[in-house]
C-alpha positions as CSV (number, residue, x, y, z in Angstrom):
1,M,-3.9,-10.5,26.1
2,Q,-4.5,-11.5,30.0
3,T,-1.8,-10.1,32.5
4,A,-2.3,-11.0,36.4
5,G,-6.1,-11.6,36.0
6,L,-6.7,-8.5,34.0
7,K,-7.9,-8.0,30.4
8,V,-5.4,-5.6,28.5
9,L,-6.6,-3.5,26.1
10,L,-4.2,-1.3,23.9
11,V,-5.0,1.9,22.5
12,G,-3.0,4.5,20.5
13,Y,-1.4,4.3,17.0
14,Y,1.5,2.4,16.0
15,T,2.6,1.4,12.6
16,S,5.8,-0.4,10.9
17,A,8.1,2.7,11.3
18,E,8.4,2.9,15.2
19,V,9.1,5.8,17.0
20,S,9.9,5.6,21.0
21,P,6.9,5.1,22.9
22,R,5.6,7.9,25.2
23,E,5.6,6.9,28.9
24,I,3.0,4.3,29.2
25,Q,-0.1,5.1,31.5
26,T,-2.3,2.7,32.9
27,C,-5.8,3.0,34.6
28,N,-7.4,-0.1,36.1
29,T,-11.4,0.0,35.6
30,R,-13.6,-3.3,36.5
31,K,-10.5,-5.4,35.9
32,V,-9.6,-3.9,32.6
33,K,-6.1,-2.7,32.1
34,V,-5.9,-0.1,29.5
35,I,-2.5,1.0,28.0
36,F,-2.2,4.1,26.1
37,I,0.2,4.3,23.4
38,A,1.4,7.1,21.2
39,R,-1.6,9.1,20.0
40,N,-3.5,8.4,23.3
41,D,-7.1,8.7,21.7
42,G,-7.8,5.0,21.0
43,V,-8.7,5.3,17.4
44,H,-7.7,2.7,14.9
45,R,-7.4,4.5,11.6
46,T,-7.0,2.9,8.1
47,T,-4.6,4.3,5.7
48,V,-3.1,3.2,2.2
49,R,0.0,4.6,0.4
50,N,0.8,4.6,-3.3
51,A,4.5,4.5,-4.7
52,N,5.2,5.1,-8.3
53,L,7.8,2.7,-9.7
54,T,10.3,2.9,-12.6
55,K,11.7,-0.4,-14.6
56,N,15.0,0.2,-12.6
57,Q,13.1,0.2,-9.2
58,I,10.7,-2.8,-9.6
59,G,13.4,-5.5,-9.1
60,N,14.1,-4.2,-5.6
61,V,10.7,-3.9,-4.6
62,Q,9.9,-7.4,-5.6
63,R,12.9,-8.8,-3.8
64,H,11.7,-7.3,-0.5
65,N,8.0,-8.1,-0.8
66,E,8.5,-11.5,-2.0
67,R,11.4,-12.0,0.8
68,E,14.2,-13.2,-1.7
69,K,16.9,-11.1,0.0
70,E,19.4,-13.0,2.1
71,S,19.5,-10.1,4.6
72,Y,17.4,-6.7,5.2
73,V,18.3,-3.3,6.2
74,N,15.1,-3.3,8.7
75,Q,16.4,-5.5,11.5
76,D,12.8,-6.0,12.7
77,I,12.1,-8.3,10.0
78,D,12.0,-11.9,11.2
79,P,13.1,-14.5,8.5
80,D,11.6,-17.4,10.8
81,R,8.2,-15.8,10.3
82,A,8.3,-15.6,6.4
83,P,6.4,-18.8,5.9
84,L,3.5,-16.8,7.6
85,N,3.1,-14.4,4.8
86,V,0.2,-14.6,2.9
87,H,-0.2,-14.2,-0.7
88,F,-3.7,-13.1,-2.0
89,K,-2.1,-13.2,-5.3
90,T,1.3,-14.9,-6.1
91,P,3.2,-13.9,-9.1
92,S,3.7,-16.2,-11.9
93,G,7.2,-14.9,-12.7
94,S,9.1,-11.8,-12.0
95,Y,7.2,-8.5,-11.9
96,Q,9.0,-7.2,-15.0
97,E,8.6,-10.7,-17.0
98,I,4.9,-10.3,-16.3
99,F,5.0,-6.7,-17.5
100,D,6.7,-7.7,-20.5
101,A,4.2,-10.6,-21.3
102,M,1.5,-8.2,-21.0
103,V,2.8,-5.7,-23.5
104,E,3.5,-8.6,-25.8
105,E,0.0,-10.0,-25.6
106,K,-1.4,-6.3,-25.9
107,T,-3.1,-6.5,-22.5
108,I,-1.3,-3.2,-21.9
109,S,0.4,-0.4,-23.9
110,T,3.6,1.4,-23.5
111,R,3.2,3.6,-26.3
112,G,4.7,6.8,-26.4
113,L,6.1,6.5,-22.9
114,K,9.4,7.8,-22.0
115,A,12.4,5.2,-21.0
116,D,12.3,6.6,-17.2
117,A,8.3,6.3,-17.2
118,Y,6.6,5.0,-13.8
119,L,5.5,1.6,-15.3
120,F,4.7,0.1,-12.0
121,G,2.7,1.1,-8.7
122,E,2.7,-0.3,-5.2
123,L,-0.1,0.0,-2.7
124,I,0.5,-0.4,0.8
125,F,-2.6,-0.9,3.1
126,D,-2.4,-0.3,6.7
127,V,-3.8,-0.2,10.3
128,N,-1.9,0.5,13.5
129,S,-0.5,-2.6,15.2
130,A,-2.6,-2.2,18.1
131,Y,-5.9,-2.9,16.2
132,F,-4.7,-6.4,15.1
133,H,-3.4,-7.1,18.4
134,N,-6.5,-6.4,20.4
135,H,-8.6,-8.5,17.9
136,G,-6.3,-11.5,18.4
137,G,-3.4,-11.0,15.9
138,Y,-2.7,-13.2,12.9
139,E,-5.8,-14.7,11.9
140,Y,-7.7,-11.6,12.3
141,A,-5.1,-9.9,9.9
142,K,-5.4,-12.4,7.3
143,Q,-9.2,-12.0,7.0
144,F,-8.9,-8.1,7.2
145,Y,-6.4,-8.0,4.4
146,A,-8.4,-10.6,2.1
147,D,-11.1,-8.1,2.3
148,A,-8.6,-5.1,1.8
149,Y,-7.3,-7.0,-1.5
150,Q,-10.8,-6.7,-2.9
151,A,-10.4,-3.1,-2.3
152,A,-7.2,-2.9,-4.4
153,V,-8.8,-5.1,-7.1
154,D,-11.3,-2.3,-7.4
155,I,-8.9,0.7,-6.8
156,V,-6.5,-0.9,-9.6
157,G,-9.2,-1.6,-12.0
158,G,-9.1,-5.3,-12.2
159,E,-7.2,-8.1,-11.0
160,Q,-5.5,-8.8,-14.2
161,Y,-3.4,-5.6,-13.5
162,I,-2.2,-6.8,-10.1
163,L,1.2,-8.7,-10.3
164,S,1.4,-9.4,-6.6
165,A,-0.5,-9.1,-3.4
166,V,1.2,-10.1,0.0
167,M,0.3,-9.7,3.5
168,H,3.7,-9.3,5.8
169,A,3.4,-11.2,8.8
170,D,7.1,-11.1,9.8
171,E,7.9,-7.6,10.7
172,R,8.1,-7.3,14.7
173,N,7.0,-3.8,16.3
174,R,9.9,-3.1,18.1
175,A,8.1,-0.5,20.3
176,M,5.3,-2.2,21.2
177,S,7.0,-5.5,22.0
178,E,9.4,-3.6,24.2
179,A,6.6,-1.7,26.0
180,L,4.7,-5.1,26.5
181,G,7.3,-7.6,26.9
182,Q,6.0,-9.9,24.4
183,D,6.5,-10.1,20.5
184,V,3.9,-8.2,18.7
185,Y,3.9,-8.0,14.9
186,H,2.8,-5.3,12.6
187,Y,0.5,-6.8,9.7
188,H,0.3,-4.8,6.4
189,L,-0.4,-5.4,2.8
190,H,1.9,-4.9,-0.3
191,V,-0.1,-4.8,-3.8
192,V,2.0,-4.4,-6.7
193,Y,0.0,-3.3,-10.0
194,I,0.3,-1.8,-13.3
195,P,-1.3,1.6,-13.6
196,V,-3.3,1.8,-16.7
197,V,-6.3,4.1,-17.8
198,E,-8.6,3.3,-21.0
199,K,-7.5,5.3,-24.1
200,Q,-9.0,5.7,-27.3
201,I,-6.9,5.7,-30.4
202,L,-8.7,8.1,-33.4
203,W,-8.1,7.5,-36.9
204,S,-6.0,10.4,-38.4
205,K,-6.0,12.6,-41.2
206,R,-3.8,10.5,-43.1
207,C,-6.5,7.5,-43.1
208,K,-7.4,6.9,-46.7
209,D,-11.2,6.6,-45.8
210,K,-11.8,10.3,-44.8
211,S,-15.1,9.3,-43.3
212,L,-13.4,7.5,-40.5
213,V,-11.0,10.5,-39.7
214,G,-11.7,11.4,-36.0
215,T,-13.6,8.4,-35.2
216,V,-12.4,5.4,-32.7
217,K,-9.9,3.4,-34.5
218,E,-9.0,1.2,-31.2
219,T,-9.1,1.3,-27.4
220,I,-6.2,0.5,-25.5
221,M,-5.2,0.2,-21.9
222,Q,-2.6,2.7,-21.5
223,V,0.3,2.5,-18.8
224,S,0.0,6.0,-17.2
225,S,0.8,6.6,-13.9
226,S,-0.3,10.5,-14.0
227,K,-3.4,9.9,-15.6
228,K,-4.3,7.1,-13.4
229,W,-4.1,9.5,-10.3
230,L,-5.8,12.4,-11.5
231,S,-7.7,14.7,-9.2
232,K,-11.6,13.9,-9.3
233,P,-14.5,16.3,-8.9
234,A,-15.9,16.5,-5.2
235,L,-19.4,15.5,-4.9
236,D,-22.2,16.6,-2.4
237,E,-24.8,14.2,-0.8
238,A,-26.9,14.3,-4.1
239,G,-23.7,13.2,-6.1
240,N,-23.5,16.5,-7.7
241,P,-20.3,18.3,-8.4
242,I,-19.4,20.8,-6.0
243,L,-18.6,24.2,-7.8
244,Q,-16.4,27.0,-6.9
245,R,-17.8,30.7,-7.0
246,N,-16.2,30.8,-10.5
247,G,-18.2,27.9,-11.4
248,K,-15.3,25.4,-11.8
249,P,-15.8,22.2,-10.0
250,V,-13.7,21.7,-6.6
251,L,-11.2,19.0,-7.1
252,K,-10.2,16.1,-4.6
253,K,-6.6,15.2,-4.8
254,S,-6.2,11.5,-5.8
255,Y,-4.4,10.7,-2.4
256,S,-7.7,11.9,-0.8
257,V,-9.7,9.8,-2.8
258,L,-7.4,6.9,-2.5
259,Q,-8.0,7.3,1.4
260,D,-11.7,7.4,1.2
261,D,-12.2,4.3,-1.0
262,F,-10.2,1.9,1.1
263,F,-11.9,3.4,4.3
264,H,-15.4,2.9,2.7
265,H,-14.9,-0.5,1.4
266,M,-13.6,-1.7,4.8
267,R,-16.6,-0.1,6.7
268,A,-18.8,-1.8,3.8
269,A,-16.9,-5.0,4.7
270,G,-18.1,-4.8,8.2
271,Y,-15.0,-3.2,9.8
272,T,-17.0,-0.5,11.9
273,D,-14.2,0.1,14.4
274,V,-11.7,1.5,12.2
275,E,-11.8,5.1,11.2
276,R,-10.3,7.0,8.2
277,G,-6.9,8.5,8.5
278,E,-7.5,12.4,9.5
279,R,-7.2,14.7,6.7
280,G,-4.6,17.3,6.8
281,S,-3.7,16.4,10.2
282,S,-0.3,15.8,12.0
283,E,-1.5,12.1,12.0
284,E,-1.4,11.9,8.0
285,H,2.1,13.9,8.0
286,L,3.2,11.2,10.6
287,T,2.2,8.2,8.3
288,V,3.6,9.9,5.2
289,T,6.9,10.1,6.7
290,Q,6.5,6.4,7.9
291,F,5.9,5.4,4.5
292,K,8.9,7.2,3.2
293,V,11.2,5.3,5.8
294,M,10.0,2.2,4.6
295,Q,10.9,3.3,1.0
296,E,14.2,4.5,2.1
297,E,14.6,1.3,3.8
298,K,14.1,-0.7,0.6
299,R,16.5,1.8,-1.3
300,L,19.2,1.1,1.1
301,E,18.8,-2.7,0.8
302,G,19.0,-2.5,-2.9
303,L,22.4,-0.2,-2.3
304,T,23.7,-2.9,0.0
305,E,22.8,-5.7,-2.2
306,Q,24.6,-4.0,-5.0
307,V,27.9,-3.6,-2.7
308,H,27.7,-7.5,-1.8
309,Q,27.4,-8.3,-5.6
310,S,30.4,-6.0,-6.5
311,G,32.6,-7.5,-3.7
312,A,31.5,-11.0,-5.1
313,E,32.5,-10.2,-8.6
314,L,36.0,-8.7,-7.3
315,I,36.8,-11.9,-5.4
316,A,36.0,-14.0,-8.7
317,V,38.3,-11.9,-10.4
């Protein structure tokens, strides 16, 4: 961005769920105007959030991600920019239809699951808006999230378990736009997937051939959100488990492992100017709150849609 012959560099932390900007400070050094926003530390951080979703929730998530709604609670969504959203994997039907087909084909198994089980997951990959703005915006974001999608494939366990992956380019960053006097958009990636783990089914004692009892009968890909996100042993630099005083392994929460995996993947892909989201800091809590705001917006959009449908039914009657 150029202003009055000055190159403008944005530093700070601005994401999609905005707060009012702090008083903007500027300093001029060698014709570079630096605008400090939010955190004031100039560090760009990777974040990824996971949401577990039931059958009853997935329809609204689809309508939001695929931009199938006529109106949105989030007033910063610009419908005219919807064609700029980028699919790295386009769904072949509704999320639920794809899921049901995979069950029918025995690609996945729902054996033993309760009616209200979490059947789907959604990963949202994110970096602060200033990062993309400083690198030129849309084209840079497309390449970044194309690489981030490959991280999602690794995290999920295979592209076959991803139902949809779409980068949103149509959500305006209100706070930054107002601060700069121009439209700035917040780019982020939604990946909807099926959480699966490999499970071995053993022959039971009821098997007629007693020599088979306890051996592997079949291996299935079990839908299981809880087992997909189990905590993992922490490893030292040599790759050995770190042990507590009682000899038990130190466990890293799945959330922390998820952050590590995304950050390390992007660093390996050449994005050396991003840092991992801070561990156990106010920054981490802030982005968790922002994620919850996004989920609440989706929920409100679903309720609003239900009200509109109810109203249409009453008119019809």
